[in-house]
N, C-alpha and C positions, 0 to 999 in steps of 0.2 A: 726383669719380668714384671715386677710390681708397677714400674713406671709405664710399661706398655699397657697393662690393664687399666691403669688410671687414665692414660691417654685415650684408650678406647671408650671408656665410660664417659669421658669429657666430650668426645666426638658424638656419641649417641645422645647425650643430653642436648647438645647443640642442634642436632638434627630434629629431635622431638620438639624442641622449643621453636625452631624455625617452622615446622609443620603446623604447630599450634598457632603461631602468629599469623601464618598464611590463612588458616581456616578462619581465624577471628577477623582478619582483614576482609575475606570474602563475605562473611556474615554482615559486617558493617557496610560493605558495598551494596549488598542486597537490600538491607534496611534503608539505605539512602535512596535507591531508585524504585523500589517496589510500588510506592504510592503513585508513581507516574504511569504505571502500566495498567491497562484495562482489558477486560474480556468483552468481545463484541459478539452479539447475537444478530445474525442477518437472516431474516425470514422472507421467503418469497419463492421457494421451490417446494419440493415435496416435504422437506424437513427444515428445521432451523439449523443453519450452519454456525459453528462456533469458531472464533478466531481471536486475534489479539490486536492491540493497538497501543499507542503511546501518546499521552497528553503533551502537546508542544507549546501551549499558550494558556495563560490564566483565564482567557475568555472562552475556553471550551473547544479549541481546535485539536483534533486528534488525527495522527497519521496512521494509515493501515494499508493493507494490500487490496488492490482493485478487484482481484478475483474473488475476494470474500464478500464485498458489499455491492459489487457491480450488478445492477438490475434487481436488487432486493426490494421487496415491497415495504419492509420496515427494518430499521436498524436500532438496536438497543445497546447501551454501553453500561457495563457493570464495573464498579470501582472496588478496590480493596476495602473490605468491610461490608460489601453486599449491596450498596445503593445502586439502583439501576435507573438510567436516564435515557429517554429517546434521543435520537440524533438523525441528522440529514446529511447526505453526501453533497458537498459543495464544490468539489473539484476532483477530477479523475484523469489519469494518464494511463490508458490501457496498455500502451506500448512500453510502459516501464513497470506495470503492475503496482501502481500507486494510487491511493485515494486520500482525500482530506475530508473529514466529516466534522460537523459542528453540532455540539450539544444543544438541545432545545432549551434546557435550563442548566445553569452553571452552579453546581453546589458550592457552598462557602468553603474557603480554606484550601482550594485546589493548589497544588504545587506542580508546575510544569517541569518537564525534563529539559536539560541543557543539551543543545545540539552541537556536536563537535565539527571540526574541519576534517572530513574523512580523507582528504588528500594526504594528511600526515600519518595515517595508519599504515603500518608496514606488515608484510608477510612475516609471520612468526610472533606477532603481538598476541597476548592472551586477551580473551574477551568473555563476556557472559551474555546469555540470552534469557530473557524472562518473558513468559507467556503462558498459554493455557493448552498444553499438549493434551489431546483427547479430552478437553474440557476441564483439566485439572488446573484450577486457577492459580496464577502467580507462582509457577514452577520455574526453578533455576536450573540452567545447564551451563557448563563451563567448557571452553575449548580455545582454539587458536585460529588465527587467520591463516588459511592454507594457500590462498592465491587471490589475485585480483584480476578481474576480467573486464576489458574495455567494452563499451557499447557495441552491439552487433557482432560480437565474437562468440557468444554462447547460444542464444536462442533467437530464431527468426521471429517468433511470436512476441518477443519482448526486446525489440531492437534498441530502445532508448536507454536501457538500464546499464549502468556500470555495476558490476557485482563483486562482493566479497564472497569467496568460497571459505567455508568453515567446517571443522569437524565437531563443533558443539552440537549436542543432540537437538535435532529439530524434527518435530512430528506434526501430524494433523492437529490443528488448533494453535500452533505457533505462528501460522501465517498472519502477517501484518504486525507482529510484535517487534519490539526493539532489540537491537544488539547494542550492548554498552561496552565502552572501553573500561579499563581498570580505574580510570578517573571518574567513572560514573556518568559519562557523556554519551549520548546516542550517536552511534557511528553508522547505523544502517537499519533498514526495515526488512524483516524476514519475508522472502518471497516463496521459495519452494525447495524441494530436495530432489535428488536423483536416487532412486531406490528400486531394486529388483524385488525386495521382500515386502515393500509397502511401509516399512518402518524406517527408523533412522539408520543410515549406513555411513555416516561421517561425510556426506556430500551435500551440505546445505548451502543455499545461495541467498544472499542478502543484498538488497539494493542499497548502494551507498547513500548516506544522508545528504551528501552534496548533490547527488542526482535528485533526491526527493525535494530538497530545498529549491533547486532550480525549477523543477517542473511543477511543483505545487504552490510555492510561495512567491515566486516572481511573476507578477501579473502581465505576462506577455503572450498568453495562449488564448486563442479564440475559443478553446474548449473549456476554459475556466468557468465553473458554475453549471456545466452540462452534466446531467446524469442520465444514463441510458445504457444501451448495449448494441454491439454489432450483431446483425442478424445472420443466422446461418442460411445456407442456400435453400433449405427446406422452408424456413420461416419466411424468407424473401418471396418464395413462390406463393405461400399462403396469403401474404400481404399484397399480392398482385403487383410486385415490382416489375419494371421492364426486364426483358431477357438479359441474362448475364449481369444483373445488377444486384448488389446486396444492400448496403446502407446501414445507418446508425439510427436505431429507434430511440427517440428522446422520451425519457420518463419524466424528468423534471428540469426546470430552468431556474437557477438561483436569481433572486432579485438583485438588480444592479450589475449583473454580469454582462459581458459583451454579447452573448447570445440573446439575452432579453432585449437589449437595445436594437438588435437586428430584427426582432419579431419572431424568434423561434418559439414554438409552443410545445409545452409538455403534455403528457397524457392525463386522462381524467377518469378512466374506467379500468378496472382489473378484469382480465379475462384469462381463462386457462386454455392454452394452445399446446396441443400434443402433451398434455400433462404438466406443462410449465406455466405457472402464473406470470402474466405479463401486464404491465401498465400500458394500455393502448389508447389510441385517440390522439396521440401527439405526432409531431412531424417525424418523418424519416429523412435524415440528411443523406443525400445521394452524392453530392460533390461539394468541395470547398476549393475555390479558386480554380475550378475546372478539373481538379484531381478527384478521382473516384474514391469514395469511402467504402472499401471492400475488405480491409484486413487491418490487423494491428500494425503491420509494416506500412500500409498506406497512411495510417494516422501519423506515423513517425515522419513520413515524407511530407505530409501536409504541415505538420508542426515545423519542420525544418524550413519549408518554403515560406510560411507566414512569419517565421521569426526574423526573416531578412527584411520584412516590411517595417516601415517606420510607424511610430505612434500616430494615429489618426488617418493612416492610409486606408483606402477602401478595401473591403474584403467581400467577396461574393460567395453565396452559398445557394445550392439548389436543394429544395426539399420537396418531398411528396406529402401533400396535405389533402385529405378527403378525395383521393384519387387523382388530384391534379398536381403537376409539377409547377412550383413557384420559385422565382429567383429573389433571394433576399440580399440586401446590401447593408453592410455594417462598417465599423471602423476598428482598426487594431487598437487594443488598449495601450 
């Protein structure tokens, strides 16, 4: 009997020690990655929207979700410790809910996150998510990879994204934030949840980092450096677009981008249209290579089509400028 009691006590001690070591390991992991996570404030609608992002390079590039910063009049990035720096959107892929933003000023001593090879992530792997749920800066949640979804299998509105499904708690404000492996490497960018209650129900979806790397960092997209938004049918009518035409309203064009070399123009005036602040005066892109720009799925088709072109091959774009349709010609990067 004494031997049994002693064995039970020994087992209990081992369990407690293992749990303590696991908790300590999680705390160390959070300490390792927290400084690379940022809170993003995107202003441009009725209120300022709060989300998250992750610093991926020492020169101030940050990955986040396109639906957070897409069309915002101003973007500000808040670091651990409270310092806030303005930023600009330099690349977006709406068809994968991904954006790349660039800090206007780069604070000294920044440490960028390490990007993993997300192809090596397996269903059942433990992960952590760090972000700002409901504006609560640098909050940690822990979970597992529940499934992996290939592009075009989950959401028609986001056809280019490969997703990880996770049960890690994800709420409003986590959008754009990073998911880390237990090695402290970024394996994905938080996109959205499925929820009937409006809160976390264990069905979070995260765009894999390999998708983000390909769409944001490999300079093969004619959309690189373009910031703007797809117009709704109602807005298209207000902008007097041709019947059954939508289009992409250009807010800004990054210097040195393929769009700038084509002559695409960004907006220069802020106007409130149906209660929504918009940067207007810029081109409205109607077609690329003859393909209509009328949905996120159309953007995906355009990207797929242009990706088959070679570097320096000509690319045509039709824009609406000051009430007239113009044909612009550029080159693939």
